[in-house]
C-alpha positions in Angstrom: 50.7 8.1 52.4 50.1 11.5 50.8 47.1 13.0 52.7 46.9 16.1 50.5 46.9 13.9 47.3 44.2 11.6 48.7 42.2 14.7 49.7 42.3 16.1 46.2 41.4 12.7 44.8 38.3 12.4 47.1 37.2 15.9 46.1 37.6 15.1 42.4 35.6 11.9 42.7 32.9 13.6 44.8 32.5 16.4 42.2 32.3 13.9 39.4 29.3 12.3 41.1 27.7 15.7 41.5 27.7 15.5 45.3 28.3 18.4 47.7 30.4 17.9 50.8 27.1 18.0 52.9 25.5 15.3 50.8 28.5 13.0 51.0 28.7 13.7 54.8 25.0 12.7 55.2 25.6 9.4 53.4 28.4 8.6 55.9 26.5 10.0 58.9 29.4 12.5 59.3 29.5 16.3 59.4 30.5 18.4 56.3 33.4 19.7 58.4 34.9 16.2 58.5 34.6 15.8 54.7 36.2 19.3 54.3 39.1 18.2 56.5 39.6 15.0 54.4 39.6 16.9 51.1 42.1 19.5 52.4 44.5 16.8 53.5 44.3 17.7 57.2 43.4 14.2 58.2 42.1 10.9 56.9 38.7 9.3 57.6 38.5 6.7 60.3 39.4 3.3 59.1 35.9 2.1 59.7 34.6 4.4 56.9 37.0 3.3 54.2 34.8 0.6 52.7 31.6 2.7 52.7 33.3 5.8 51.4 35.0 4.0 48.5 31.7 2.3 47.6 30.0 5.7 47.4 32.7 7.2 45.3 33.0 4.1 43.1 36.7 3.5 43.8 38.8 0.7 45.5 40.6 1.0 48.8 43.9 0.7 46.9 42.9 3.7 44.8 41.8 5.6 47.9 45.2 5.1 49.6 47.1 5.8 46.4 45.1 9.0 45.8 44.7 8.2 42.1 43.0 5.8 39.7 45.0 2.5 39.3 44.5 -0.7 37.5 42.7 -3.5 39.4 45.1 -5.7 41.5 43.3 -8.4 43.5 46.3 -9.3 45.6 47.0 -5.7 46.6 43.4 -5.0 47.4 43.2 -8.1 49.5 46.2 -7.1 51.6 44.7 -3.6 52.1 41.3 -5.0 53.1 43.0 -7.3 55.6 45.0 -4.5 57.2 41.8 -2.6 57.7 40.0 -5.6 59.1 42.7 -6.2 61.7 42.6 -2.6 62.8 38.8 -2.8 63.1 39.1 -6.1 65.0 41.6 -4.5 67.4 39.1 -1.6 68.1 36.3 -4.1 68.8 38.5 -6.0 71.2 39.2 -2.8 73.1 35.5 -2.1 73.4 34.8 -5.6 74.6 37.5 -5.4 77.2 36.1 -2.1 78.4 32.6 -3.6 78.7 34.0 -6.7 80.6 36.0 -4.4 82.9 32.8 -2.4 83.6 30.9 -5.5 84.5 33.7 -6.8 86.7 33.9 -3.5 88.6 30.1 -3.3 89.1 30.0 -6.9 90.5 33.0 -6.2 92.8 31.3 -3.1 94.2 28.0 -5.0 94.9 29.9 -7.8 96.6 31.8 -5.5 98.8 28.7 -3.6 99.8 26.8 -6.9 100.5 29.6 -8.2 102.8 29.9 -4.9 104.5 33.6 -4.8 103.7 34.2 -8.0 105.6 36.0 -9.6 102.6 39.0 -7.9 101.1 39.6 -8.7 97.5 43.2 -8.6 96.4 44.1 -6.1 93.8 44.9 -7.6 90.5 48.1 -6.7 88.6 46.9 -5.7 85.1 50.2 -4.2 84.1 51.5 -0.6 83.7 49.1 2.4 83.4 50.7 3.6 80.2 51.5 0.7 78.0 52.2 -0.9 74.6 50.5 -4.3 74.1 51.1 -6.9 71.5 47.8 -8.5 70.5 47.2 -12.2 71.1 48.9 -14.7 68.9 45.6 -15.9 67.4 44.9 -12.5 65.9 48.4 -12.4 64.3 48.1 -15.9 63.0 44.7 -15.1 61.5 46.0 -12.0 59.8 49.1 -13.8 58.5 46.9 -16.6 57.0 44.7 -14.1 55.2 47.3 -11.8 53.9 50.1 -14.3 53.3 52.5 -12.0 54.9 54.2 -11.6 58.3 52.2 -9.2 60.5 52.6 -7.9 64.0 49.8 -5.9 65.6 50.1 -3.7 68.7 47.9 -1.3 70.6 49.1 1.6 72.7 47.2 3.1 75.7 48.6 6.3 77.2 46.0 8.0 79.5 48.6 10.3 81.2 49.1 13.8 79.9 51.8 14.3 77.2 52.6 16.6 74.4 53.5 14.6 71.2 53.9 11.1 69.9 56.4 9.9 67.3 56.8 6.6 65.6 60.5 6.2 64.6 62.6 3.6 62.7 66.3 3.0 63.0 68.2 0.6 60.6 71.5 -1.1 61.5 74.0 -2.8 59.2 77.0 -4.6 60.6 76.5 -2.9 64.0 76.2 0.6 62.7 73.3 3.0 62.2 72.7 3.4 58.5 69.3 5.1 58.6 67.2 6.9 61.3 63.9 8.6 60.6 60.7 9.7 62.2 57.9 8.0 60.2 54.8 9.6 61.9 54.3 12.5 64.3 51.1 13.1 66.1 49.9 15.9 68.4 50.9 19.5 68.7 49.7 20.2 72.2 48.2 18.4 75.2 44.7 18.4 73.8 45.4 16.9 70.4 47.5 13.8 71.1 46.0 10.3 70.8 45.7 8.3 74.0 44.8 5.0 72.3 45.6 3.6 69.0 46.9 0.6 66.9 50.2 0.0 65.2 50.6 -2.7 62.5 53.9 -3.9 61.0 53.6 -6.1 58.0 56.8 -7.6 56.4 56.5 -8.3 52.6 59.1 -11.0 51.7 58.6 -10.4 48.0 59.1 -6.6 47.8 61.3 -6.4 51.0 59.2 -3.6 52.4 57.6 -3.2 55.8 54.1 -1.8 55.7 53.6 0.5 58.7 50.0 1.4 59.6 49.1 3.7 62.5 45.5 4.4 63.6 43.7 6.2 66.3 40.2 7.6 66.9 40.7 10.4 64.3 41.9 8.3 61.4 44.9 6.4 60.1 48.1 6.8 58.1 50.5 4.4 56.6 53.6 3.9 54.4 55.9 1.3 52.9 59.4 1.2 54.4 62.0 -0.4 52.2 64.6 -2.7 53.8 67.7 -4.5 52.5 67.3 -2.8 49.1 71.1 -2.9 48.4 71.7 -6.4 49.8 72.3 -8.8 46.9 71.8 -12.0 48.9 68.8 -10.8 50.9 66.7 -13.8 49.9 69.0 -16.1 51.7 69.1 -14.2 55.0 67.4 -15.7 58.1 64.8 -13.5 59.6 63.2 -13.0 63.0 61.1 -10.4 64.9 61.6 -9.4 68.6 58.3 -9.6 70.5 57.0 -8.4 73.8 57.4 -11.1 76.5 54.5 -12.5 78.5 54.3 -11.4 82.1 52.6 -13.7 84.7 51.9 -11.7 87.9 51.3 -13.3 91.3 47.8 -11.7 91.2 45.9 -11.4 88.0 46.0 -12.8 84.5 49.1 -13.0 82.3 49.6 -10.0 79.9 51.8 -9.0 77.1 52.5 -5.4 77.8 55.5 -3.1 78.3 55.4 0.3 80.0 55.4 3.5 78.1 57.3 6.1 80.1 56.4 9.7 79.1 59.5 11.5 77.9 61.4 8.3 77.1 61.8 6.0 74.1 59.8 2.8 74.1 60.9 0.0 71.7 58.0 -1.6 69.8 60.0 -4.4 68.2 62.7 -5.1 65.5 63.1 -7.2 62.4 66.5 -8.9 62.5 68.3 -10.5 59.6 71.4 -12.7 59.5 73.5 -14.9 57.2 74.8 -17.5 59.6 73.2 -16.7 63.0 70.5 -14.6 64.5 70.8 -12.9 67.9 67.3 -12.9 69.3 66.2 -9.9 71.3 63.1 -9.4 73.5 61.2 -6.2 72.8 61.0 -5.6 76.6 64.8 -4.8 76.4 64.5 -2.3 73.5 64.3 1.1 75.0 66.6 3.5 73.2 70.0 3.4 71.5 71.8 2.8 74.8 69.6 -0.1 76.0 70.9 -3.7 76.3 68.4 -4.8 73.7 69.7 -2.4 71.0 73.3 -3.5 71.8 72.2 -7.1 71.0 70.5 -5.9 67.8 73.8 -4.6 66.6 75.2 -8.1 66.7 73.0 -9.1 63.8 74.0 -8.5 60.1 71.0 -6.2 59.7 68.2 -4.9 61.9 65.2 -2.6 61.5 64.1 -1.2 64.9 60.8 0.6 65.5 60.0 2.7 68.6 57.6 5.2 70.1 58.7 8.5 71.6 56.5 10.6 73.8 57.3 14.1 74.8 56.1 15.8 78.0 
């Protein structure tokens, strides 16, 4: 997504309406500095502002993301709206979990004080401190039903100190790397990196593209990643996606998380394609080009592997 192009488009639409940056900011309950950053292409608005901002400027979300006026396309608009809704739902779930955790901690402290430390509550295993979590199946099923596409939604939580975050993609064909690229890079120092965010991967079986959306507290960015563009029989290929396994600890509730180790590559998942057989891979085993999981990926006819890389 071209942030500079989108910024110029927002500026143009604002001026056509005779609004100043301050007036637009007031309508959105934001500061004029935020509007200035959007229009200069420094960053995008938070995903929660998309609908209201587009309504004020008299444009669709599709036109906003394209950075230009386009003809109305109901199917395309519906897919964009659904992606935004899933990202918003993910943020709401995070807030609810924080509130529940706060209530639990308060009740636990009161109970301990009341019993004068007689009872010792076992510490629950909630998974790694820095982690990547695949959202519950019900959310994915809901999203797939609404959009008609295959979607996988993840959230990352990295409270520890680190320098930068990159979302990368590596493509394999017949066991060899054919394409490797950094899709998004975030952070330039320890104070500007995101510590929580959402990643959404949406496979489009009609266009053979993977919609990649990445959001955090400061905004969002996305792109369409083409796959199998030169494969003539792609419509006949079997397809699967590697998912994060469910961990059932001896103490605590099951969770679907994998650890994010600062300074190392953390595999998110991979779309795999095959003509006669698919070699399934668990995302827990995807951690860099030398990992066991990636070696299994190479056994498929084609694979598209996504990963996060954090730097100290």
